[in-house]
N, C-alpha and C positions, 0 to 999 in steps of 0.2 A: 670864630667858630667855637662851638661849645664842645666839651669833652664827650658829651652824649652823641652829638652829631658825628664826631670823628670815629667813635667806637662803632656806630652803625655803618659808616662808610667803609671802614676797614673790614667789618664783618661781611658786608655785601660783596666787597672785592674778593675776600677769601672764599666765599661761597661760589662766586663766579668762576674763580680759578679752579676750585675743586670740581665743579661741574664739567669744566672743559677737560680736566685731567682724568676724571673717573669715567670709564665706559658705562658704568651702571647709572650714572646721573646725566651724562651728556647724550644728546640725540646723535646716533651714528650718521655719518654722511651717506646720503642716498643717491647722489648724482651718479656715482659709478654703478650702483645697482640698476638705475634707469637705463644707462648705456648697455649694461649686460643683458637686459630684457629685450632691447631693440633687436629685431631680426626675425628669421623664419625658424619655426620649431616644428618638429615632427612628433606626432603622438606616440607615446610608449604605452601608457596604461591609464585607465579610468576606473576608479574604485568608488563605490558608494559605501559609506559607513553609517550604521544605525547609531545615532548619538546616545540612545538609551542603553544599548547592549554592547556597543563596540563591534558588533558583527559586521564583516566586510563582504561585499558581493561585487561581481564584475558583470553588471547588467548589459554591457556592450560587448561581452566576450573577453577572452584573454589577449586578443590581438586586434583591437579596434583600429580604425584608420582615421587620420585627421591631421590637420595643420593649424598652427596659430601664427599669425603675423602681427608683430608690434612695430609700428613705424616710428621713426624719429619725430615725425610731425604729430604724433599722438593718436593715431588710428590703431584700433585693436580689431582683429578679425579671427574668430575661432570657428572651425568646422570639424565635427567629430561624428563618425558613423560607426555603427556596430559591425562586428566581424560577421562575414557571411551573409550580408543583406541580399535577399533575392530581388530581382527586378519585379516591381509590382505590376500586376495585370488587372486587378480589380480594385474597387473603392476600398474594400476592407484591407487589402494588401498595401494600398497607398497610405491608409491611416496607420497601419503597423509600421511602415517605413518612416513615417513622421515621428513615431515614438522611439525609433531606434537611431535617433540622431540628436545632436545639439549643435546649434549654430547661432552666433550673435556677433554684432559689431557695434562699436561706439568709440568714444574718446576715452583714453586711459591716462592714468597718472599713478605715481608712487606716493604713498602716504605711510611713512615709517616702514614697517615690515610688510606692508600690504600693497598690492596692485589693485586699483579700483577702476572698473570700466563703467561708464555711464552709457547704458545700452540704448542705441538708437533704432536698431532693427534686429529681429530675432526670429528663429524658427517657431517660437511660442510667444505670442503677443503679450503674455503676462510679464515677460522680462523687460519689455520696452518701457523706457522711462525710469528703470530701477538702476541702482548702483550694484554691480556684481563685484563683491570684494573677496579677495583671496590672499591669504598669507603666503608669501613666497620664500623660497630658499634655493640656493644653488648647490649642486654637488657635481663637480667636474663640468661636463658639457650638458648637464641636465638641469632643468628648471622644474621644481616641484611647487604646485599650487594647491592650497587647502582652503576650501570655503567653509563658511559657518554653517551650522545646521539650518536648513531651510526647506520649505515644501518644494518638491520637484514636480514640474508639470508632466513629465513622462511617467510618473508613478502615482498619478491621481492625487497629488498633494501630500504624499507620504514624506515625512521629514527625514532628510539624509544630509550627511556632510560629503561633498564631492571632493575627491582627491585625484589630481591629475598630474602625470609626469610627462614632460616634453623633453626631447633631445634636440640640441641645436642642429639645424639643417642648412649649413652654409659651408 
């Protein structure tokens, strides 16, 4: 072996050990995060944030209703409805009811600090076939999900960041 080869090998080994020891260089373990996400979650809040101004609104009211289910087998199902939705009696009211909800399902996975759902069916066909990606974090028994800025189908394509808080329901 040459001295140059040995120096490279030692450097590579040292960098590998440093990456494992340093939280800023190593990828955090996510198996436990996946396990923590699995279960039934009750909706707490839905906030839309304007990415340009940071202004936040609650388009589904301060007390929307909904549940999210993440199964160990990889199925994700979310259903969110606005606070105080009336029972629709006309076509216009049915259209308004559709705009006052969000629902989708698909296969989910954890990638780093994100939960990604490959949408298979949704209240709005525009989401079918897309990856809905959310940064997640836990706070006690709450799961916070923050989406990237994206056009929202219920807002005629206006770009918003969706921020959702769920509370474990088990």
